[in-house]
C-alpha positions in Angstrom: 110.8 99.8 92.5 108.2 101.1 94.7 107.0 104.1 97.2 106.0 105.2 100.4 102.4 105.1 101.1 100.5 108.4 103.5 101.9 106.6 106.4 104.6 105.9 104.6 104.4 102.3 104.1 105.9 101.5 100.5 104.3 99.9 97.2 106.1 97.9 94.7 105.4 98.5 90.5 102.2 97.1 89.5 100.6 96.1 91.9 97.2 98.1 94.1 98.1 99.4 97.5 96.6 98.9 100.4 93.5 100.3 101.1 94.6 103.5 103.1 94.5 105.4 106.2 92.1 108.6 107.1 94.7 111.1 106.3 96.3 112.5 109.3 95.7 116.4 108.1 93.1 116.7 105.7 93.9 119.1 103.1 91.9 122.2 102.5 89.6 121.0 99.3 90.3 122.1 95.9 88.2 123.2 93.0 86.7 120.5 91.1 87.8 121.3 87.7 92.0 120.9 88.9 91.2 118.7 92.1 93.8 116.0 89.6 96.2 118.4 89.2 98.0 117.3 92.4 98.3 113.7 91.3 98.9 114.5 87.7 102.2 116.2 89.5 103.0 113.0 91.2 102.4 110.8 88.6 104.6 112.5 86.5 107.3 112.1 89.1 107.1 108.8 89.2 106.8 108.0 85.6 110.1 109.6 85.0 111.4 108.0 88.7 110.7 104.5 87.5 111.3 104.8 84.0 115.1 105.4 84.9 115.4 102.0 86.3 114.6 100.1 83.1 115.6 103.0 80.7 119.9 102.8 80.0 119.5 98.8 80.4 118.8 98.2 76.5 121.2 102.0 75.6 124.2 99.8 77.0 126.1 98.1 74.3 126.1 101.5 73.0 127.4 103.7 75.5 130.2 100.7 76.1 131.1 101.4 72.1 130.6 105.5 72.8 132.8 105.9 76.1 134.7 102.8 75.5 133.5 101.6 78.9 134.4 98.3 80.0 131.9 95.2 81.2 132.3 96.3 84.9 131.3 100.1 84.1 128.2 98.8 82.2 127.4 96.6 86.0 128.3 100.6 88.0 125.8 102.5 85.6 122.8 100.4 86.3 123.9 99.3 89.4 124.5 103.0 91.7 120.9 103.9 90.9 119.9 100.8 92.6 122.3 101.6 95.6 121.4 104.9 96.2 118.0 103.6 96.3 118.1 100.7 98.7 120.8 102.5 101.0 118.8 106.2 101.2 115.0 105.2 101.1 114.8 104.3 104.9 116.0 107.2 106.2 114.4 109.8 103.3 111.3 109.6 105.3 112.3 110.8 107.9 113.9 113.6 105.7 110.8 113.9 104.9 108.9 114.7 108.0 111.6 117.4 108.9 111.6 119.3 105.6 108.0 119.2 104.5 107.1 116.2 101.9 105.7 118.8 99.5 109.8 120.7 99.6 111.5 117.3 100.0 109.3 115.9 96.4 110.4 119.7 94.6 114.2 119.4 95.6 114.0 115.9 94.6 112.6 116.5 91.3 114.8 119.5 90.7 117.9 117.4 91.5 116.5 114.6 89.7 116.5 116.6 86.5 119.7 117.9 86.9 121.2 114.8 87.2 119.6 113.6 84.3 120.6 115.8 82.1 124.5 116.0 83.4 124.4 112.0 82.3 123.4 113.3 78.6 126.0 115.4 78.6 128.7 113.0 80.3 131.9 112.9 78.2 133.0 109.7 79.6 131.7 106.5 81.8 132.9 108.4 85.1 130.8 111.3 84.8 127.8 108.7 83.7 128.1 107.0 86.7 128.6 109.8 89.3 125.5 111.4 87.6 123.2 108.1 88.0 124.6 108.7 91.9 123.2 111.3 92.3 120.2 110.5 89.9 119.1 107.8 92.7 119.9 109.8 95.7 117.4 112.5 94.3 114.8 109.1 93.5 114.9 108.2 96.8 114.1 111.3 97.7 111.1 111.5 95.7 110.4 107.9 96.4 109.7 108.6 100.0 107.6 111.6 99.0 105.0 110.4 96.8 101.9 108.6 97.9 102.1 110.7 101.2 100.7 113.7 98.9 98.5 112.0 97.5 97.1 110.7 100.8 97.3 114.0 102.2 95.9 115.4 99.5 92.8 113.1 98.6 90.2 111.8 100.6 87.6 108.9 100.0 86.6 107.7 97.0 89.0 110.3 95.5 91.8 109.1 97.3 90.8 105.1 96.3 91.0 106.3 92.3 94.1 108.5 92.8 96.3 105.2 94.3 94.5 103.1 91.6 95.5 105.9 89.2 99.0 106.0 90.3 99.5 102.1 90.1 98.6 101.7 86.8 100.9 104.4 86.2 103.8 102.6 88.9 103.1 99.3 86.8 103.4 100.8 83.1 106.8 102.3 84.2 108.9 99.6 83.6 107.7 98.8 80.3 107.8 101.9 78.7 111.1 102.6 79.8 112.2 99.5 77.6 110.7 100.2 75.1 111.4 103.8 75.3 115.1 103.6 76.1 115.4 101.5 72.6 113.4 103.2 69.7 115.5 106.5 71.3 119.1 104.3 71.6 118.5 103.3 68.1 116.9 106.3 66.3 118.4 109.1 67.6 121.4 108.1 70.9 121.6 107.4 73.8 122.3 110.8 75.0 118.6 111.1 74.0 117.3 108.9 77.2 118.1 111.3 79.4 117.9 115.1 77.2 113.9 113.7 76.6 112.9 113.6 80.4 114.6 117.5 81.0 111.3 119.6 80.0 109.1 117.0 80.9 110.9 117.1 84.8 110.8 120.8 84.2 106.9 120.8 83.9 106.7 118.2 86.8 108.7 121.3 89.0 106.3 124.1 88.4 102.9 122.0 88.4 104.3 120.9 91.9 105.0 124.0 93.0 101.7 125.1 92.1 99.4 122.6 93.1 100.7 120.4 95.9 99.5 120.9 99.3 101.5 122.5 101.6 102.2 119.8 104.6 104.2 121.2 107.6 107.1 120.0 108.8 107.5 118.1 111.3 110.8 117.5 113.4 111.4 113.6 114.2 115.3 112.3 114.6 117.8 111.0 111.7 119.6 107.6 111.8 122.1 109.4 109.6 125.2 107.0 111.1 122.3 104.0 110.4 121.9 105.4 106.6 126.0 106.3 106.2 127.3 102.6 107.4 124.3 101.1 105.8 124.8 102.0 102.4 128.6 102.2 102.8 128.2 98.2 103.6 126.1 97.9 100.5 128.9 99.6 98.1 131.4 98.2 99.8 129.7 94.8 98.6 128.7 95.4 95.3 132.1 96.9 94.3 133.5 93.2 95.9 131.2 91.5 92.9 132.1 93.8 90.4 136.1 94.1 90.8 136.1 90.7 91.4 134.7 89.8 87.7 137.3 92.3 86.8 140.5 91.5 88.4 139.5 88.2 90.7 138.3 86.8 93.4 141.7 87.0 95.5 142.4 90.6 94.2 143.6 93.3 96.7 141.3 95.7 95.9 137.9 92.8 95.5 138.7 91.3 99.0 139.6 95.5 99.9 135.9 95.6 98.9 134.8 92.6 100.7 135.9 93.2 103.9 135.0 97.2 104.1 131.1 95.8 103.4 131.3 93.6 105.7 132.5 95.8 108.5 130.7 98.3 107.7 128.0 96.0 108.5 128.7 95.1 111.4 128.9 98.5 112.5 125.4 99.3 111.0 124.4 96.5 113.5 126.2 98.1 116.4 124.9 101.5 115.9 121.4 100.5 115.4 121.7 98.4 118.7 122.9 101.7 120.7 121.1 104.7 118.7 117.2 105.5 120.1 115.6 106.1 117.3 117.2 103.7 115.0 116.4 103.4 111.2 115.9 99.9 111.7 114.9 97.9 114.8 116.5 95.2 115.0 114.1 93.4 116.9 112.3 93.0 114.1 114.8 89.8 113.4 113.5 88.3 115.7 110.2 87.7 113.9 110.4 84.8 111.5 107.8 85.8 109.5 109.7 89.4 109.1 112.8 87.3 108.2 111.0 85.2 105.8 109.5 88.3 104.1 113.1 90.3 103.5 114.1 87.3 102.3 111.7 86.4 99.4 112.0 90.5 98.9 115.5 90.1 98.4 115.2 86.4 96.3 112.9 86.9 94.1 114.2 90.9 92.9 117.5 89.6 92.5 116.5 86.4 90.1 113.8 88.1 88.3 115.8 91.3 87.3 119.5 91.2 87.8 119.8 89.2 84.9 118.1 91.5 82.0 121.4 94.2 81.9 123.1 90.9 80.7 120.8 89.3 78.7 120.6 93.1 76.1 124.3 92.7 76.0 123.6 89.1 74.1 120.6 89.8 72.2 122.2 92.8 70.1 126.0 92.0 70.4 125.5 88.2 70.2 121.8 88.1 68.8 121.7 91.0 66.2 119.2 92.6 67.4 119.0 96.0 67.7 118.0 98.3 70.6 114.5 98.6 69.7 113.7 95.0 69.0 115.8 94.1 72.7 113.5 96.3 74.8 110.8 94.9 72.9 111.3 91.5 73.9 112.6 91.9 77.2 109.2 94.1 77.6 107.5 90.4 77.6 108.4 90.0 81.2 107.1 93.4 83.0 104.1 92.6 81.1 103.5 88.9 82.2 104.2 91.0 85.6 101.7 93.4 85.1 99.2 91.3 83.5 99.3 88.9 87.2 99.3 91.4 89.6 96.4 93.2 87.7 94.0 90.1 87.3 94.9 88.3 90.9 96.5 90.6 93.0 93.6 91.6 95.1 92.9 87.9 95.4 96.4 86.8 96.3 95.8 89.4 99.9 93.4 86.8 101.4 96.4 83.4 100.8 98.7 82.9 103.6 102.0 84.9 102.3 104.0 81.3 102.2 102.4 80.5 98.9 102.6 84.1 97.4 105.4 85.1 98.5 107.7 82.0 98.6 105.5 80.3 95.8 106.1 83.4 93.8 109.3 83.4 94.7 110.0 80.0 94.1 107.8 80.5 90.6 110.8 83.3 89.3 113.5 80.5 90.3 112.0 77.7 88.2 111.4 80.8 85.4 115.2 81.3 85.2 115.4 77.4 84.9 113.7 77.0 81.9 115.6 79.7 80.5 118.4 77.2 80.5 116.7 76.0 77.1 119.3 79.0 75.7 121.9 77.3 73.9 124.7 78.2 71.1 122.7 78.4 68.1 119.4 79.9 69.8 117.7 83.2 69.6 115.3 85.4 71.1 112.5 82.8 70.7 113.8 80.6 73.5 113.8 83.1 76.3 109.9 83.8 75.9 109.0 81.2 78.1 111.0 81.7 80.5 110.9 85.0 80.8 106.5 84.8 80.9 107.7 82.7 83.9 109.6 84.9 85.6 107.6 87.7 85.0 104.0 85.7 86.6 106.7 84.6 89.6 106.7 88.5 90.7 103.6 89.5 89.7 102.8 86.8 92.6 104.9 88.6 95.7 104.7 92.0 94.5 101.2 93.0 95.1 101.1 91.6 98.9 104.6 92.2 100.0 104.1 95.7 101.4 101.0 94.4 103.4 102.6 90.9 104.3 105.8 93.4 105.6 103.6 95.1 107.8 101.8 92.3 109.2 105.0 90.4 110.1 105.7 93.5 112.2 103.8 95.0 115.4 101.7 97.8 114.2 104.1 100.5 115.8 106.7 99.8 113.2 104.5 98.4 110.0 105.6 101.4 107.9 109.8 100.7 108.8 108.8 96.7 108.1 107.1 98.2 104.5 110.0 100.0 104.0 112.8 97.3 104.8 110.7 95.2 102.2 111.4 97.6 99.6 115.0 98.2 100.4 115.8 94.6 100.3 113.9 94.9 97.1 116.5 97.2 96.0 119.4 95.4 97.4 118.9 92.1 95.5 118.3 94.1 91.9 121.7 95.3 92.8 122.9 92.6 94.4 122.2 90.5 91.4 123.3 92.6 88.1 126.8 92.5 90.1 127.0 89.2 90.7 125.2 87.5 88.0 127.2 90.4 85.6 130.1 88.7 87.1 129.7 85.2 86.3 128.4 86.5 83.0 131.7 87.9 82.5 133.8 85.0 83.3 132.5 83.4 79.9 132.7 86.6 77.8 135.5 88.8 79.0 134.3 92.6 77.3 131.3 93.5 76.1 131.7 93.2 72.4 130.8 90.5 70.1 131.9 86.8 71.6 131.7 83.2 70.1 127.9 81.8 70.5 129.2 79.3 72.7 130.4 81.8 75.2 127.0 83.5 75.8 125.2 80.8 76.0 128.2 79.2 78.4 127.8 83.0 80.2 123.9 82.7 80.0 123.5 79.4 81.6 125.9 80.2 84.3 123.6 83.3 85.1 120.2 81.6 84.8 121.8 78.6 86.9 123.0 80.8 89.6 119.8 82.6 89.7 117.1 79.9 90.1 119.2 78.0 92.6 119.3 81.5 94.7 115.5 81.9 94.4 115.0 78.5 95.1 116.3 78.4 98.3 115.0 81.6 99.3 111.6 80.8 98.1 111.7 77.6 100.3 113.3 79.5 103.1 110.7 82.1 103.1 108.1 79.4 102.9 109.3 77.7 106.2 109.2 80.5 107.9 106.2 82.4 106.6 104.6 79.3 108.2 106.0 79.7 111.8 103.3 80.6 114.1 104.1 81.8 117.7 101.8 80.7 120.5 99.3 83.8 120.0 100.2 83.9 116.5 98.0 83.4 113.5 99.5 82.8 109.7 100.8 85.8 108.4 98.7 86.7 105.8 98.6 89.3 102.9 96.6 91.6 104.8 96.6 94.4 107.3 
């Protein structure tokens, strides 16, 4: 998951942010004893937000039993959160300019808190999915304002320290989310993965109101038509994939979902061509490096993380692991991801982007092919080599992606390009959960126990598809990122 820097550029989980530019409006100096309280307020929001991208994964089998939820509903519980982030993140930056970043952040926190409580109280799966959607909308508002607020509060060395701390918190959140979800689900119930956040969010709201800098609003024009058409297009296509796994690819509702998504995607392009201040300037797509960056961003997130929900189902329903044990196995991947980013992240900025983005995506694809060693008699150790390799591949891409995105675009559009990279990541994850889950569902028809051969065949289909997609995306990205214009240098991961 990702957030924009002070100038609107997002950073990925576990990566060190690029060296920030001087703040547009220096904040009033704060007394030394409490000067880090604004960082605490933003890091708490970051942690809660990113934890809820992963915490539900290991709770899916228990949710299925308690809520009598089918496989498609389980996909939506995870996917709707990511779809909201992918569709709304680009537009929330403009909304923050209009309302003020502190105001939008606190508003997002308040809505996030209410939606999280609603998730825990949900009497059925429909209410849970709706509450998760609201969580995602609020999360997009928070993501668009977190690091800009840090950038407005701190200067010089303090700002560098603040960004480093934020990066560490963001990197730890994904792994902690898996473990926390497993512990709470096993020893209490899945509802407690939501209840536990409410007091923390409430305390964060109170702290934020007291210590965050009051930034001035700056009226800008918001591309509402672009936001709506892009979000609905993504939802339509995702619905088509999920519905296809449930009702068949020739079912009327499946075809309707794809058709609506395709039509709205065309409408989005027309809107962006017509408006004065588009959410995503279409001239960026004429730059091969920008296209290659988007391919890598979408592809590696699809293949590195899109299979985790079905992996959780296999580990619990197929292998017989507990929720907590499942969370520990899955955490191997974010641990490898975070370790790679921390150890080599700074050095990667000096390497041409075709090797970091394209090569890292290829490594993720290879990791998926290694996961094909899972067979009918396999248990969790068979996953470890593939999980480590996919984590390493993701750790090669994430630290440099925002900087590569900004380098691939003109300076006037660098912030938009970085935000587009983040949206491509989230869209890749949403489509990965839908597409890979649908293929898995062809072999394992429901969320309950199934023969070992069914699970093995389903996982093989998932890993093969993810591997092929990401290898193709990575190789295409390597080619596109290596194309140079007559006066341009090869894109590298620096700004």
